[in-house]
C-alpha positions as CSV (number, residue, x, y, z in Angstrom):
1,M,-22.6,49.3,135.7
2,P,-19.3,51.3,136.2
3,Y,-17.9,48.5,138.3
4,F,-18.6,46.1,135.5
5,I,-16.8,48.3,133.0
6,F,-13.9,48.8,135.3
7,H,-13.7,45.0,136.0
8,N,-13.7,44.3,132.3
9,F,-11.1,46.9,131.7
10,L,-8.7,45.2,134.3
11,E,-9.2,41.8,132.7
12,S,-9.1,43.0,129.1
13,S,-5.8,42.6,127.3
14,H,-7.0,45.1,124.7
15,P,-8.1,48.4,126.3
16,F,-8.5,50.0,122.9
17,E,-11.1,47.3,122.0
18,L,-12.9,47.9,125.2
19,M,-12.9,51.7,124.6
20,I,-14.5,51.1,121.1
21,T,-17.1,48.8,122.7
22,F,-17.9,51.4,125.3
23,C,-18.1,54.2,122.8
24,S,-20.4,52.2,120.5
25,R,-22.6,51.3,123.4
26,S,-22.8,55.0,124.5
27,L,-23.6,56.0,120.9
28,F,-26.3,53.3,120.8
29,V,-27.9,54.6,124.0
30,L,-27.7,58.2,122.8
31,S,-29.3,57.3,119.5
32,R,-32.0,55.3,121.2
33,D,-32.8,58.3,123.5
34,L,-32.8,60.7,120.6
35,F,-35.1,58.4,118.8
36,M,-37.5,58.2,121.8
37,V,-37.4,62.0,122.0
38,F,-38.1,62.3,118.3
39,R,-41.0,59.9,118.6
40,K,-42.5,61.8,121.5
41,L,-42.2,65.0,119.5
42,I,-44.0,63.5,116.6
43,D,-46.7,62.1,118.8
44,Y,-47.1,65.5,120.4
45,R,-47.4,67.1,117.0
46,V,-50.0,64.6,115.8
47,D,-52.0,64.9,119.0
48,H,-51.8,68.7,118.7
49,L,-53.0,68.6,115.0
50,V,-55.8,66.1,115.8
51,S,-57.0,67.9,118.9
52,S,-56.8,71.4,117.3
53,P,-59.6,72.5,115.0
54,I,-58.9,71.8,111.4
55,H,-57.2,74.8,109.8
56,H,-58.8,74.3,106.3
57,P,-62.3,72.9,106.8
58,S,-63.3,73.8,103.3
59,R,-60.8,71.4,101.8
60,F,-62.1,68.5,103.9
61,Q,-65.7,69.5,103.1
62,H,-64.9,69.5,99.4
63,V,-63.4,66.0,99.7
64,S,-66.4,64.7,101.5
65,Q,-68.7,66.3,99.0
66,V,-66.8,64.7,96.1
67,L,-67.0,61.4,97.8
68,R,-70.8,61.7,98.4
69,E,-71.7,63.0,94.9
70,P,-72.7,60.3,92.4
71,V,-70.2,59.9,89.6
72,D,-71.4,61.1,86.2
73,H,-70.3,59.0,83.2
């Protein structure tokens, strides 16, 4: 990879253009990595919340009771 960049740099007549391309590519890689880390963090949080006991079981019981009760008109 570095050889490829260096080779392009020698052949390129616009080093500034190459620098912009290199910077944008680096930013893209960095943003992609940050996105992956962010997704892993979210997955971890969701797993943690799902695997841990529900903090407010009464709320969920209430919802299930409301769903089970017949509707009075």
